[in-house]
N, C-alpha and C positions, 0 to 999 in steps of 0.2 A: 590561660593554664593549657595543659595539653588533654586529649578524651583520655582516660585510662585505656591502655592496654588488658587485651581478654588475660591475659595473665595471672594479671598484676588480685592480691587477694585482697580481704576484706582489713587482715588485719597488715600491712603494705601499705595501702588506704589512710588508715590511724597514723600510722609510725609519719608518714608522709604529713601530717598534719605539723610538726614536727617544727618543720624544715617549709612552712608554710608561709609567705610574704607576709608579714602581720598587719594587712592591712583587710588581708581576704578572711572571710569567716562566716559563721549562721545565724541566723533572727531564728531565735525558739519561740516557743508561747508558756506559762506559767496559765495555774491552773483559773487563775481571773482572765486567762486570753490577753494579759499585756505581755507584749513585745518585748523583746532583750536580746541582744544582740552581743554574740564571743567572738574572739577571733581563736583560730583552728588551736593558735600557738596554748592558750588558754584552755581550751579544751581537753587536747593535750597531758598536758600536767596533771589537770581536774580527774582525764582516767589514771593516771601509772597516780595516785593518789589513790584513788577510788579499789582499783589493780590489790594494790599490795595488801589492802585493810582487806580484802576479797578473801584473799592469798591466806591473809589473816583466820580470816576465819575459813578455814577449813578448802575454800573451794575450789577447784584441783579443775584442771583438764575433762573435757566429757560431759564434768557436772551439768545436771537439766535444771536450771533454775528460771523458777518462774516471778514475774519482775511486772510493776503494774503498766499499761499503757498509757505512755504519756508522753507529751511533746517538752517538758522542762527541763531544763539544762543539768538536773539531778540524772531525771531518766533516762536522758540523752547519757551522759557520759556514765553511768549505771549498767546502760546495754554495753556502750562499748569496750568498756573495764573486761565484763563477760566476755565477749569476742576475742579481748585482749588475751584474754587467760586459755581462754580454747576453752571455754565454758560454752554451752549451751542456751541462752534465753530465751523465754515462753514471757511473750509481752501478753499480756488479759487487759481488757476490759472492768476498769473500776465498774459495780452498779450504780448504774443510772438514777437521777432521782425520780423517787415515786418506788423502785423496782424494789420487788424483797426480796431485803435483804437471806431473808432463812433460803432463799432458794437462789440467792448468790453463789451463800459462801455454799450450798450441796454443789452447783457448779464448779464453782474453783477445787472440790476435793474428787472432782469424778476427774480432773485436769489430773492435778496431782496422780491419782492414781493411775489413770490410761497412760500418761507419758511417762510415767516414772520419775516424776519430778523430786532433785537431792534437797535442794533449797526453796523458800521463797523471799522475795524482799516485799517488801509492804512499803509505802510512801508515809 
């Protein structure tokens, strides 16, 4: 595959996934660090399903959406679907094991207020 040209956008990159060689894809990891392989075409199809669902829920271009920072297929496709719609995803870490949950909630509330987040997706 040729390197990306400087004028290509992230949305064009996502659209190119639909035409990708079926043998090409990504290795993603779930919360238990289990690796799984996903062809680009399958990821593109999942991105389209999520984009339609998000649009039906009222997410529009320019909306700021806070999502969990993760490497599992659903989180990856959610991030890409938001970009596809023109929304602005904000990836945020989940509370770490042993971390004070109240402190984490305060941090999330601060981020929502500071960046004017319109929506919050949870896993």
